[in-house]
C-alpha positions in Angstrom: -3.8 -3.0 -1.9 -1.5 -0.5 -1.4 1.4 -3.1 -3.0 0.4 -1.0 -0.3 4.9 2.1 -1.8 12.4 -0.7 3.2 14.2 -1.6 6.2 14.2 1.1 8.8 17.1 3.6 8.7 18.8 4.2 12.1 17.7 7.2 13.9 18.7 9.1 17.1 15.3 8.3 18.7 16.4 4.9 19.9 13.2 3.3 18.8 14.7 -0.2 18.8 14.7 -0.5 22.6 11.2 0.9 22.9 9.6 -1.0 20.1 8.2 -3.8 22.3 6.3 -1.3 24.4 4.2 0.3 21.6 0.5 -0.3 21.7 -1.2 -2.0 18.7 -2.5 0.3 16.0 -5.6 -0.1 13.9 -5.9 1.3 10.3 -8.7 3.9 10.0 -10.1 3.3 6.5 -12.1 6.5 6.5 -9.0 8.7 6.9 -6.8 6.7 4.5 -6.3 6.1 0.8 -4.5 3.8 -1.5 -3.9 4.9 -5.2 -2.2 3.5 -8.2 -1.6 4.7 -11.7 -1.8 2.9 -15.0 -0.2 4.1 -18.3 -1.8 3.1 -21.6 -0.3 3.6 -25.1 2.9 4.8 -23.4 1.6 8.4 -22.8 -1.9 8.3 -21.1 -1.7 8.0 -17.3 -4.8 7.4 -15.3 -5.2 7.4 -11.5 -7.2 4.7 -9.7 -7.8 3.6 -6.1 -8.9 0.9 -3.8 -11.9 1.9 -1.7 -11.8 -0.9 0.9 -8.8 -2.1 3.0 -7.9 -2.9 6.5 -4.7 -3.2 8.5 -2.9 -3.1 11.8 0.6 -2.6 13.3 1.6 -4.7 16.3 5.0 -5.2 17.8 6.6 -3.3 15.0 5.0 -5.4 12.2 2.6 -3.8 9.8 0.0 -5.5 7.7 -2.3 -3.8 5.2 -4.9 -5.9 3.3 -6.4 -4.5 0.1 -9.9 -5.7 -1.0 -9.2 -6.1 -4.7 -12.9 -6.1 -5.6 -13.1 -2.5 -4.4 -10.9 -1.2 -7.2 -12.3 2.1 -8.5 -11.2 3.5 -11.9 -14.3 5.7 -12.5 -15.3 3.5 -15.5 -17.6 0.6 -14.3 -16.8 -1.7 -17.2 -13.0 -1.3 -16.6 -13.6 -2.0 -12.8 -15.3 -5.2 -13.8 -12.6 -6.2 -16.2 -9.9 -5.5 -13.6 -11.7 -7.6 -11.0 -12.3 -10.5 -13.3 -9.5 -10.5 -15.9 -6.6 -9.0 -13.9 -7.1 -9.8 -10.2 -9.4 -12.8 -10.5 -11.1 -11.8 -7.2 -13.2 -14.9 -7.1 -10.0 -16.9 -6.4 -7.6 -14.1 -5.1 -9.8 -11.5 -3.3 -7.0 -9.6 -1.5 -3.5 -8.3 -1.7 -1.4 -8.0 1.4 1.5 -5.6 2.2 3.7 -6.4 5.2 6.6 -4.4 6.5 8.6 -3.8 9.7 7.8 -0.4 11.1 9.6 1.7 13.8 6.4 1.9 15.7 7.6 3.3 19.0 9.7 6.0 17.2 6.6 7.1 15.3 4.5 7.2 18.5 7.2 9.3 20.2 6.6 12.2 17.8 5.0 15.4 19.2 1.7 16.5 17.6 2.4 18.0 14.2 5.9 16.6 14.0 7.0 14.1 11.4 9.8 11.6 10.8 11.0 10.0 7.5 12.2 6.4 7.2 13.0 3.8 4.5 11.1 0.6 5.0 11.4 -2.9 3.4 8.4 -5.2 3.0 6.7 -7.7 0.8 3.6 -7.5 -1.3 1.6 -10.7 -1.8 -1.0 -11.1 -4.6 -2.3 -14.1 -6.4 0.0 -16.3 -4.2 3.2 -14.5 -5.3 5.2 -12.4 -2.9 7.6 -9.7 -4.1 10.0 -7.4 -2.1 9.3 -3.7 -2.0 11.4 -0.8 -0.7 9.8 2.5 -0.1 10.3 5.8 1.8 7.6 7.0 4.2 6.8 10.0 6.3 5.1 9.5 9.7 3.2 12.4 11.2 1.6 12.6 14.6 -2.0 13.7 14.3 -3.3 14.2 17.8 -3.8 11.7 20.6 -2.9 8.2 19.5 -3.1 9.0 15.8 -0.2 8.5 13.4 -0.4 9.0 9.6 2.1 7.0 7.5 2.3 8.1 3.8 4.5 7.2 0.9 7.0 9.9 0.0 7.2 8.9 -3.6 5.7 6.3 -5.9 6.2 2.7 -4.9 6.9 0.9 -8.1 5.2 -2.5 -8.5 5.8 -5.0 -11.3 2.7 -6.6 -12.7 4.8 -9.3 -14.3 6.5 -10.2 -11.0 3.1 -10.6 -9.4 1.8 -13.0 -12.1 -0.5 -10.3 -13.7 1.2 -10.2 -17.1 -1.4 -12.4 -18.8 -4.2 -10.3 -17.2 -2.6 -7.1 -18.4 -2.3 -8.4 -21.9 -6.0 -9.5 -21.9 -7.0 -6.0 -20.8 -4.9 -4.5 -23.5 -6.5 -6.7 -26.2 -10.1 -6.2 -25.1 -9.6 -2.4 -24.8 -7.9 -2.2 -28.2 -4.8 -0.6 -26.8 -1.3 -0.6 -28.2 0.2 -1.1 -24.8 -0.3 -1.1 -21.0 2.9 -0.4 -19.0 3.6 -3.3 -16.6 5.2 -1.1 -14.0 2.6 0.5 -11.8 3.3 3.3 -9.3 1.5 2.9 -6.0 1.0 5.6 -3.3 -0.8 5.6 0.0 -1.7 7.7 3.0 -2.7 5.6 6.0 -4.1 6.8 9.3 -3.5 4.6 12.3 -5.1 4.8 15.7 -3.3 3.4 18.7 -5.3 0.9 20.7 -6.0 1.2 24.4 -3.2 -1.4 24.9 
């Protein structure tokens, strides 16, 4: 989802000239995860995740699509309420994160090596798009495989995404004093280069 969580910082690898030669990447769902944290009554933090998502990187442009119906909080009634009252998955089934990625620089890493960059992107949900800035670490994991993970929480504003009314409805039905509208998002995404 995740908001998934930055324009690329310059590096000595000269990725800009090689970017157009990078092969397309496909997101491997089985080796990836997208988590977020909610805070209720100002002090109780709970970790959740999305179980289904897809994505790709092509010509230096990344797109990750979260299936909002796959939200998993370990409490079935809360999952149902999030799907219906917060995300309204019947109308808005997905959230999409897009960002420019130094694809060729990441591919140039030796196995076991890593590289850190700051990216800028947009998160689109319920028809609203908000800018996000986040730091990532890319690691080479064998032939054609690159893992991209957030270095810290990517702060997402529920209010900016038009989720404020849904958050308030969840607060009321759960009998809570508050639900914090700022949501930390984190991810670890495994990409596999295509055959080109």
